[in-house]
Residue, then its C-alpha position, 0 to 999 in steps of 0.5 A: m334096853s329100849e331106854w338105852i336106845k332112846a337115850a343114845r338119840l339115833r336121830t342124831l347119828p346121820l350128822s356125825l356120819s356126815g363129816i366122815i362120808m364127806g372127807s372119805f369120799i373126797a379122798k377117794w376121788r382124789l386117790r382116783e385122780d393120782g392113782g392111789i388106793w382107797d382102803w374101805k377098812i378105813f372107812a368102816l372103822a371111821l364110821l364106827v369110831t364116829l358112831l361111838y364118839q356120837v353115842l358117847s357124847n349123847y349119853a354124857n349130855d344125858y348124864g350132865d344135864g340130868v345131874k345138874g338139873t337142867d333137863a327137868k323143865r325141857i321141852g320136846e326131846a328133853e322129855a325122853r331124857a333118861v337120867a331127868s326122867g329116872k328111867i336110868t340112874a345117874k350112876q348107870m349112865k356114868n358108867a356108860v359114859i365110862l365104858f363107851s369112852a374106853l370103847s371109842f378109845i379102843a376103836t380109835v387106836a385100831l382105825l389109826y393102826i390100819a391107817f398109819i402103821p408101820e410107815f406114818m409114826n408120827e401121824f399115828y401119835i398125832f392123831i391119837g392125840l386127836g382122838v383123846a381130844s375128841i373123847l374129852a370133848a364129847i364128854g366136856y359139853t355138860v359134865g364137869k364143874k366147868p362144862y363149855g356147853y354151859m359158857g356158850l362155847g358149844d358152837v366153837f367145839v361142834f364147828i371143830f370136831f363135827g366139821l374140821v376134824s372130822v372132814c379134814g381128819s378122815y381125808f388125811l387118813f386115806t391120803k397122808t397129805f392136807s390140802w387147803d381146799i378140804l377145809l371148804p367141805g369141812t367148813a360146810i359140814g361144821m356150819m350144818s352141825m352148828a345150825v343143828l346145835n343152834l336149833n337146839n339151843m333155841r328150843d331150850i332157850e327158856s329152860d336153859r335160862l332157869s338152869g343157868k345154862n348160858s348157851l350161845a342162843l341165850r347170850i345173843g336172844f332168840k331173834n339174833a339166833m334166828i338170824y345166825e341160824m339163817i346164815l349157818l344154813q345159807l353158807p355150806l352150799i356156797l362153800i361147796l359150790i366154790f370147792l367144786g369150781i376150783n377143782n376145775f369141773i366148770q372148765l371140764q364141763k362136768y356139770y353132773v358133778f353139781i348134783v348137790m346143788v339140788l339141795l338148794f331148793p329144800v334148804a331154802k324151803l327149810r329156812r323159811s319154814i324155820m324162820a316162821v316159827k314163833e314158839p321155840k318148842q316148835l323147832d324140835p322137828f327141824l332137828k332131825q330135818v337139818g341132820i338129814m339134809t347135812l347127811m344128803m349134802a355129804v352123800l351127793t357130794a360124794i356121788g357127784l365126785n366119784y361118779f360124775g366127776 
């Protein structure tokens, strides 16, 4: 059992939770302003769904990289990869991917049933499609003949599914409406998620070169990937600030709603620490730190809106 828990890579879970927390609690604030009702059952099921997606993605990643030999010479976290180390067989991991695909789909249907049935049938079917796309995206990063992670497209998919789909989708589950300004926090979470993936790919840049995994970091080189990383870590809080500003909190003098801006200092320190790294293997500890910073950004935004807004 312990090997399966390690393969699930629990340190990645804060990142997956961030988008759901951000979208759900922005929806809670907006529903409160409009006199609507926020359903805690939708939030609980949304958390379950995103956790299942994340574990599915991690198992599929372990399986895909393991059977392709990508993990054989990796450093850092890759030393613990289950299939590459032989602690879990490729067949067992493949079965786990199938199982979690089924569990993810069942949980998705349950979530959408609670959120949309019976009044919003069209939205129910649209979100079923999004759920299937999310499952396929979780698997397709490293699995298959042409996994998109091996073509340098991982950043695009992470931005879409961890950012826009997670934040905007969870917001829609509660409000049944779309507001353009939700794209700002959606983009912020998406960029932080891309920052984690880019760090991972920068860490593995040499082993990926040997295995033929053409990540974006490998394509643009370590130096340019570092510049890209600094941009990804710089913009999210600015986007959150714009989101809060356009919702008139400045004019209403509700300054405490900007509590999330306290992260400017630790994020700046984190950027400096990452920028000082010269050896790719030294980047491994920062993966968890950026994930936790993303979760804190979502939680503090939620607190600011719902308790100070």
